[in-house]
Backbone atoms as SQL, in Angstrom:
CREATE TABLE atoms (id INTEGER PRIMARY KEY, chain TEXT, resi INTEGER, resn TEXT, atom TEXT, x REAL, y REAL, z REAL);
INSERT INTO atoms VALUES
  (1, 'A', 1, 'UNK', 'N', 136.385, 73.735, 179.694),
  (2, 'A', 1, 'UNK', 'CA', 135.262, 74.383, 179.030),
  (3, 'A', 1, 'UNK', 'C', 134.234, 73.512, 177.828),
  (4, 'A', 2, 'UNK', 'N', 134.649, 72.359, 177.992),
  (5, 'A', 2, 'UNK', 'CA', 134.020, 71.254, 176.939),
  (6, 'A', 2, 'UNK', 'C', 134.228, 70.830, 175.400),
  (7, 'A', 3, 'UNK', 'N', 133.526, 70.404, 175.160),
  (8, 'A', 3, 'UNK', 'CA', 134.239, 69.630, 174.195),
  (9, 'A', 3, 'UNK', 'C', 133.445, 70.353, 173.313),
  (10, 'A', 4, 'UNK', 'N', 134.381, 71.914, 172.341),
  (11, 'A', 4, 'UNK', 'CA', 133.012, 72.499, 171.367),
  (12, 'A', 4, 'UNK', 'C', 133.498, 71.968, 170.652),
  (13, 'A', 5, 'UNK', 'N', 133.902, 70.332, 169.544),
  (14, 'A', 5, 'UNK', 'CA', 133.898, 70.426, 168.390),
  (15, 'A', 5, 'UNK', 'C', 132.225, 69.604, 168.507),
  (16, 'A', 6, 'UNK', 'N', 131.937, 69.101, 169.650),
  (17, 'A', 6, 'UNK', 'CA', 130.104, 68.506, 169.534),
  (18, 'A', 6, 'UNK', 'C', 129.406, 69.223, 169.026),
  (19, 'A', 7, 'UNK', 'N', 128.098, 68.591, 167.853),
  (20, 'A', 7, 'UNK', 'CA', 127.600, 69.173, 167.428),
  (21, 'A', 7, 'UNK', 'C', 125.730, 69.764, 168.593),
  (22, 'A', 8, 'UNK', 'N', 125.484, 71.000, 167.971),
  (23, 'A', 8, 'UNK', 'CA', 124.008, 71.088, 168.594),
  (24, 'A', 8, 'UNK', 'C', 123.465, 69.767, 168.580),
  (25, 'A', 9, 'UNK', 'N', 122.917, 68.579, 170.067),
  (26, 'A', 9, 'UNK', 'CA', 122.036, 67.925, 169.913),
  (27, 'A', 9, 'UNK', 'C', 119.882, 68.671, 168.973),
  (28, 'A', 10, 'UNK', 'N', 120.592, 69.589, 169.466),
  (29, 'A', 10, 'UNK', 'CA', 118.653, 70.867, 169.232),
  (30, 'A', 10, 'UNK', 'C', 118.395, 70.911, 168.358),
  (31, 'A', 11, 'UNK', 'N', 119.753, 70.983, 166.692),
  (32, 'A', 11, 'UNK', 'CA', 120.129, 71.689, 166.104),
  (33, 'A', 11, 'UNK', 'C', 118.447, 71.511, 164.920),
  (34, 'A', 12, 'UNK', 'N', 118.332, 70.340, 164.808),
  (35, 'A', 12, 'UNK', 'CA', 118.180, 69.862, 163.235),
  (36, 'A', 12, 'UNK', 'C', 116.219, 70.223, 163.950),
  (37, 'A', 13, 'UNK', 'N', 116.435, 70.031, 165.095),
  (38, 'A', 13, 'UNK', 'CA', 114.339, 70.624, 165.583),
  (39, 'A', 13, 'UNK', 'C', 114.293, 71.323, 165.384),
  (40, 'A', 14, 'UNK', 'N', 114.804, 72.964, 165.786),
  (41, 'A', 14, 'UNK', 'CA', 114.976, 73.620, 165.743),
  (42, 'A', 14, 'UNK', 'C', 114.806, 74.243, 164.587),
  (43, 'A', 15, 'UNK', 'N', 115.790, 73.302, 163.551),
  (44, 'A', 15, 'UNK', 'CA', 116.029, 73.975, 162.006),
  (45, 'A', 15, 'UNK', 'C', 114.244, 73.754, 161.456),
  (46, 'A', 16, 'UNK', 'N', 114.187, 72.464, 162.029),
  (47, 'A', 16, 'UNK', 'CA', 112.435, 72.001, 161.419),
  (48, 'A', 16, 'UNK', 'C', 111.537, 73.265, 161.936),
  (49, 'A', 17, 'UNK', 'N', 112.098, 73.389, 163.132),
  (50, 'A', 17, 'UNK', 'CA', 110.434, 74.357, 163.494),
  (51, 'A', 17, 'UNK', 'C', 110.397, 75.776, 162.673),
  (52, 'A', 18, 'UNK', 'N', 111.608, 76.737, 162.675),
  (53, 'A', 18, 'UNK', 'CA', 111.112, 77.502, 161.598),
  (54, 'A', 18, 'UNK', 'C', 110.888, 77.143, 160.927),
  (55, 'A', 19, 'UNK', 'N', 111.165, 76.441, 159.967),
  (56, 'A', 19, 'UNK', 'CA', 110.031, 76.041, 158.390),
  (57, 'A', 19, 'UNK', 'C', 108.935, 75.782, 158.892),
  (58, 'A', 20, 'UNK', 'N', 108.801, 74.555, 159.595),
  (59, 'A', 20, 'UNK', 'CA', 107.542, 74.692, 159.989),
  (60, 'A', 20, 'UNK', 'C', 106.370, 76.164, 160.425),
  (61, 'A', 21, 'UNK', 'N', 107.104, 76.825, 161.208),
  (62, 'A', 21, 'UNK', 'CA', 106.527, 78.432, 161.633),
  (63, 'A', 21, 'UNK', 'C', 106.355, 79.349, 160.420),
  (64, 'A', 22, 'UNK', 'N', 107.062, 79.321, 159.477),
  (65, 'A', 22, 'UNK', 'CA', 107.069, 79.994, 158.775),
  (66, 'A', 22, 'UNK', 'C', 106.411, 79.123, 157.263),
  (67, 'A', 23, 'UNK', 'N', 105.686, 78.074, 157.822),
  (68, 'A', 23, 'UNK', 'CA', 104.720, 77.617, 156.968),
  (69, 'A', 23, 'UNK', 'C', 104.723, 77.955, 155.380),
  (70, 'A', 24, 'UNK', 'N', 106.218, 76.558, 154.782),
  (71, 'A', 24, 'UNK', 'CA', 106.996, 76.392, 153.560),
  (72, 'A', 24, 'UNK', 'C', 107.483, 75.203, 153.759),
  (73, 'A', 25, 'UNK', 'N', 107.429, 75.102, 151.990),
  (74, 'A', 25, 'UNK', 'CA', 108.013, 73.899, 151.824),
  (75, 'A', 25, 'UNK', 'C', 109.932, 73.547, 151.972),
  (76, 'A', 26, 'UNK', 'N', 110.492, 72.404, 151.640),
  (77, 'A', 26, 'UNK', 'CA', 112.275, 72.644, 151.606),
  (78, 'A', 26, 'UNK', 'C', 112.124, 73.776, 150.837),
  (79, 'A', 27, 'UNK', 'N', 111.998, 72.990, 149.739),
  (80, 'A', 27, 'UNK', 'CA', 112.549, 73.900, 148.059),
  (81, 'A', 27, 'UNK', 'C', 111.751, 74.876, 148.408),
  (82, 'A', 28, 'UNK', 'N', 110.756, 75.721, 149.240),
  (83, 'A', 28, 'UNK', 'CA', 110.484, 77.236, 149.559),
  (84, 'A', 28, 'UNK', 'C', 111.929, 77.443, 150.054),
  (85, 'A', 29, 'UNK', 'N', 112.119, 76.969, 151.756),
  (86, 'A', 29, 'UNK', 'CA', 113.072, 77.095, 152.167),
  (87, 'A', 29, 'UNK', 'C', 114.194, 77.095, 152.333),
  (88, 'A', 30, 'UNK', 'N', 114.831, 76.051, 151.318),
  (89, 'A', 30, 'UNK', 'CA', 115.968, 76.857, 150.257),
  (90, 'A', 30, 'UNK', 'C', 115.912, 78.051, 149.471),
  (91, 'A', 31, 'UNK', 'N', 115.205, 78.539, 149.091),
  (92, 'A', 31, 'UNK', 'CA', 114.886, 78.898, 148.066),
  (93, 'A', 31, 'UNK', 'C', 115.293, 81.155, 148.847),
  (94, 'A', 32, 'UNK', 'N', 114.544, 80.344, 150.317),
  (95, 'A', 32, 'UNK', 'CA', 113.870, 81.771, 151.428),
  (96, 'A', 32, 'UNK', 'C', 115.957, 81.686, 151.984),
  (97, 'A', 33, 'UNK', 'N', 116.511, 80.438, 152.133),
  (98, 'A', 33, 'UNK', 'CA', 117.934, 81.319, 152.203),
  (99, 'A', 33, 'UNK', 'C', 118.683, 81.334, 151.290),
  (100, 'A', 34, 'UNK', 'N', 118.516, 81.159, 149.950),
  (101, 'A', 34, 'UNK', 'CA', 119.309, 81.429, 149.337),
  (102, 'A', 34, 'UNK', 'C', 120.289, 80.560, 148.707),
  (103, 'A', 35, 'UNK', 'N', 119.896, 79.100, 148.649),
  (104, 'A', 35, 'UNK', 'CA', 120.854, 78.337, 148.504),
  (105, 'A', 35, 'UNK', 'C', 120.996, 78.476, 147.262),
  (106, 'A', 36, 'UNK', 'N', 121.977, 77.846, 146.900),
  (107, 'A', 36, 'UNK', 'CA', 122.536, 77.103, 145.429),
  (108, 'A', 36, 'UNK', 'C', 122.294, 75.422, 145.326),
  (109, 'A', 37, 'UNK', 'N', 121.754, 74.659, 146.031),
  (110, 'A', 37, 'UNK', 'CA', 121.699, 73.812, 145.977),
  (111, 'A', 37, 'UNK', 'C', 120.088, 73.819, 146.441),
  (112, 'A', 38, 'UNK', 'N', 119.426, 72.488, 146.223),
  (113, 'A', 38, 'UNK', 'CA', 117.899, 72.195, 145.996),
  (114, 'A', 38, 'UNK', 'C', 117.571, 71.260, 147.855),
  (115, 'A', 39, 'UNK', 'N', 116.275, 71.462, 147.624),
  (116, 'A', 39, 'UNK', 'CA', 115.809, 71.449, 149.354),
  (117, 'A', 39, 'UNK', 'C', 116.955, 70.244, 149.772),
  (118, 'A', 40, 'UNK', 'N', 117.356, 69.579, 149.228),
  (119, 'A', 40, 'UNK', 'CA', 117.448, 67.690, 149.858),
  (120, 'A', 40, 'UNK', 'C', 119.067, 68.352, 150.599),
  (121, 'A', 41, 'UNK', 'N', 119.404, 69.392, 150.709),
  (122, 'A', 41, 'UNK', 'CA', 120.285, 70.448, 151.484),
  (123, 'A', 41, 'UNK', 'C', 119.570, 70.588, 153.318),
  (124, 'A', 42, 'UNK', 'N', 118.148, 71.473, 152.787),
  (125, 'A', 42, 'UNK', 'CA', 117.503, 71.387, 153.991),
  (126, 'A', 42, 'UNK', 'C', 116.686, 70.325, 154.636),
  (127, 'A', 43, 'UNK', 'N', 116.510, 69.515, 153.703),
  (128, 'A', 43, 'UNK', 'CA', 116.250, 68.291, 154.213),
  (129, 'A', 43, 'UNK', 'C', 117.414, 67.407, 154.944),
  (130, 'A', 44, 'UNK', 'N', 118.658, 67.473, 154.981),
  (131, 'A', 44, 'UNK', 'CA', 119.922, 67.387, 155.076),
  (132, 'A', 44, 'UNK', 'C', 119.854, 68.159, 156.912),
  (133, 'A', 45, 'UNK', 'N', 119.807, 69.019, 156.733),
  (134, 'A', 45, 'UNK', 'CA', 119.852, 69.950, 158.086),
  (135, 'A', 45, 'UNK', 'C', 118.701, 69.786, 159.064),
  (136, 'A', 46, 'UNK', 'N', 117.406, 69.677, 158.253),
  (137, 'A', 46, 'UNK', 'CA', 116.581, 68.615, 159.759),
  (138, 'A', 46, 'UNK', 'C', 116.136, 67.029, 159.760),
  (139, 'A', 47, 'UNK', 'N', 117.469, 67.309, 159.323),
  (140, 'A', 47, 'UNK', 'CA', 117.623, 64.770, 159.703),
  (141, 'A', 47, 'UNK', 'C', 118.774, 65.088, 160.733),
  (142, 'A', 48, 'UNK', 'N', 119.333, 66.631, 160.576),
  (143, 'A', 48, 'UNK', 'CA', 121.357, 65.964, 160.927),
  (144, 'A', 48, 'UNK', 'C', 121.660, 65.231, 160.281),
  (145, 'A', 49, 'UNK', 'N', 121.884, 65.075, 159.398),
  (146, 'A', 49, 'UNK', 'CA', 123.076, 64.162, 158.562),
  (147, 'A', 49, 'UNK', 'C', 123.617, 65.211, 157.856),
  (148, 'A', 50, 'UNK', 'N', 123.485, 66.459, 157.285),
  (149, 'A', 50, 'UNK', 'CA', 124.246, 67.747, 156.861),
  (150, 'A', 50, 'UNK', 'C', 123.980, 68.730, 158.075),
  (151, 'A', 51, 'UNK', 'N', 125.421, 69.536, 158.067),
  (152, 'A', 51, 'UNK', 'CA', 125.474, 70.888, 159.074),
  (153, 'A', 51, 'UNK', 'C', 125.503, 72.000, 157.991),
  (154, 'A', 52, 'UNK', 'N', 124.515, 72.682, 158.792),
  (155, 'A', 52, 'UNK', 'CA', 124.873, 74.225, 158.151),
  (156, 'A', 52, 'UNK', 'C', 126.174, 74.863, 157.965),
  (157, 'A', 53, 'UNK', 'N', 126.496, 75.662, 157.313),
  (158, 'A', 53, 'UNK', 'CA', 127.585, 76.691, 158.180),
  (159, 'A', 53, 'UNK', 'C', 127.118, 77.782, 158.700),
  (160, 'A', 54, 'UNK', 'N', 127.847, 78.505, 158.464),
  (161, 'A', 54, 'UNK', 'CA', 127.449, 79.956, 159.415),
  (162, 'A', 54, 'UNK', 'C', 126.142, 81.270, 158.938),
  (163, 'A', 55, 'UNK', 'N', 126.878, 80.673, 157.192),
  (164, 'A', 55, 'UNK', 'CA', 126.007, 81.936, 156.919),
  (165, 'A', 55, 'UNK', 'C', 124.680, 81.304, 156.972),
  (166, 'A', 56, 'UNK', 'N', 124.843, 79.755, 156.438),
  (167, 'A', 56, 'UNK', 'CA', 123.084, 79.414, 156.487),
  (168, 'A', 56, 'UNK', 'C', 122.510, 80.030, 158.147),
  (169, 'A', 57, 'UNK', 'N', 123.007, 79.363, 158.924),
  (170, 'A', 57, 'UNK', 'CA', 123.138, 79.308, 160.336),
  (171, 'A', 57, 'UNK', 'C', 122.235, 80.969, 160.475),
  (172, 'A', 58, 'UNK', 'N', 123.016, 81.751, 159.616),
  (173, 'A', 58, 'UNK', 'CA', 122.485, 83.282, 160.649),
  (174, 'A', 58, 'UNK', 'C', 121.080, 84.188, 158.968),
  (175, 'A', 59, 'UNK', 'N', 121.585, 83.158, 158.449),
  (176, 'A', 59, 'UNK', 'CA', 119.626, 83.144, 157.924),
  (177, 'A', 59, 'UNK', 'C', 118.829, 82.807, 158.106),
  (178, 'A', 60, 'UNK', 'N', 119.155, 81.835, 159.110),
  (179, 'A', 60, 'UNK', 'CA', 118.591, 80.814, 159.636),
  (180, 'A', 60, 'UNK', 'C', 117.404, 81.212, 160.861),
  (181, 'A', 61, 'UNK', 'N', 118.694, 82.126, 161.380),
  (182, 'A', 61, 'UNK', 'CA', 118.566, 83.086, 162.414),
  (183, 'A', 61, 'UNK', 'C', 117.447, 84.285, 162.324),
  (184, 'A', 62, 'UNK', 'N', 117.705, 84.635, 160.941),
  (185, 'A', 62, 'UNK', 'CA', 117.170, 86.098, 160.318),
  (186, 'A', 62, 'UNK', 'C', 115.904, 85.546, 160.450),
  (187, 'A', 63, 'UNK', 'N', 115.562, 84.638, 159.498),
  (188, 'A', 63, 'UNK', 'CA', 114.477, 84.338, 159.373),
  (189, 'A', 63, 'UNK', 'C', 113.354, 84.366, 160.764),
  (190, 'A', 64, 'UNK', 'N', 114.168, 84.112, 161.288),
  (191, 'A', 64, 'UNK', 'CA', 113.103, 83.767, 163.051),
  (192, 'A', 64, 'UNK', 'C', 113.403, 84.680, 163.446),
  (193, 'A', 65, 'UNK', 'N', 113.877, 85.319, 162.812),
  (194, 'A', 65, 'UNK', 'CA', 114.256, 86.505, 164.459),
  (195, 'A', 65, 'UNK', 'C', 114.706, 86.271, 165.614),
  (196, 'A', 66, 'UNK', 'N', 115.990, 85.688, 165.238),
  (197, 'A', 66, 'UNK', 'CA', 116.502, 85.274, 166.510),
  (198, 'A', 66, 'UNK', 'C', 117.794, 85.206, 166.546),
  (199, 'A', 67, 'UNK', 'N', 118.290, 84.764, 168.363),
  (200, 'A', 67, 'UNK', 'CA', 120.523, 85.285, 168.062),
  (201, 'A', 67, 'UNK', 'C', 120.397, 83.622, 166.976),
  (202, 'A', 68, 'UNK', 'N', 121.806, 83.763, 166.654),
  (203, 'A', 68, 'UNK', 'CA', 121.555, 81.981, 165.824),
  (204, 'A', 68, 'UNK', 'C', 122.570, 81.392, 167.939),
  (205, 'A', 69, 'UNK', 'N', 123.393, 82.117, 169.011),
  (206, 'A', 69, 'UNK', 'CA', 123.236, 81.665, 169.910),
  (207, 'A', 69, 'UNK', 'C', 121.925, 80.179, 170.051),
  (208, 'A', 70, 'UNK', 'N', 120.331, 81.162, 169.700),
  (209, 'A', 70, 'UNK', 'CA', 119.915, 80.080, 170.449),
  (210, 'A', 70, 'UNK', 'C', 119.195, 79.058, 169.291),
  (211, 'A', 71, 'UNK', 'N', 119.505, 79.379, 168.043),
  (212, 'A', 71, 'UNK', 'CA', 120.049, 77.979, 167.461),
  (213, 'A', 71, 'UNK', 'C', 121.176, 77.106, 167.765),
  (214, 'A', 72, 'UNK', 'N', 122.271, 77.310, 168.019),
  (215, 'A', 72, 'UNK', 'CA', 123.228, 76.255, 167.951),
  (216, 'A', 72, 'UNK', 'C', 123.414, 75.755, 169.932),
  (217, 'A', 73, 'UNK', 'N', 122.818, 77.165, 170.401),
  (218, 'A', 73, 'UNK', 'CA', 123.552, 76.596, 172.000),
  (219, 'A', 73, 'UNK', 'C', 122.106, 75.467, 172.156),
  (220, 'A', 74, 'UNK', 'N', 121.681, 74.233, 172.563),
  (221, 'A', 74, 'UNK', 'CA', 121.032, 73.389, 173.492),
  (222, 'A', 74, 'UNK', 'C', 120.278, 73.808, 174.529),
  (223, 'A', 75, 'UNK', 'N', 120.839, 75.101, 175.279),
  (224, 'A', 75, 'UNK', 'CA', 120.781, 74.717, 176.348),
  (225, 'A', 75, 'UNK', 'C', 119.018, 76.459, 175.979),
  (226, 'A', 76, 'UNK', 'N', 118.972, 76.671, 175.313),
  (227, 'A', 76, 'UNK', 'CA', 118.658, 77.136, 175.268),
  (228, 'A', 76, 'UNK', 'C', 117.139, 77.327, 173.688),
  (229, 'A', 77, 'UNK', 'N', 115.780, 77.747, 174.374),
  (230, 'A', 77, 'UNK', 'CA', 114.698, 77.402, 173.741),
  (231, 'A', 77, 'UNK', 'C', 114.343, 78.105, 172.397),
  (232, 'A', 78, 'UNK', 'N', 114.040, 77.793, 171.674),
  (233, 'A', 78, 'UNK', 'CA', 113.786, 78.829, 170.329),
  (234, 'A', 78, 'UNK', 'C', 112.232, 78.903, 170.309),
  (235, 'A', 79, 'UNK', 'N', 111.446, 79.986, 170.825),
  (236, 'A', 79, 'UNK', 'CA', 110.611, 80.067, 171.234),
  (237, 'A', 79, 'UNK', 'C', 109.572, 80.655, 170.064);
């Protein structure tokens, strides 16, 4: 079944692409995601230094109009 603990390599790029497509700043994205933390969390997600929890991934997916599978599966592209 492979290494299920491996982080999706393309997730940071996909999260950045979603924010860019929405044409919002990291601060605005944090607000859209209804995060209690500052824009630094969004920055960490986009740099790959911080891993978003499942609820945050679900919110990103809903904002982008895609399933969470698209975000976490490196074989699937964000269109």
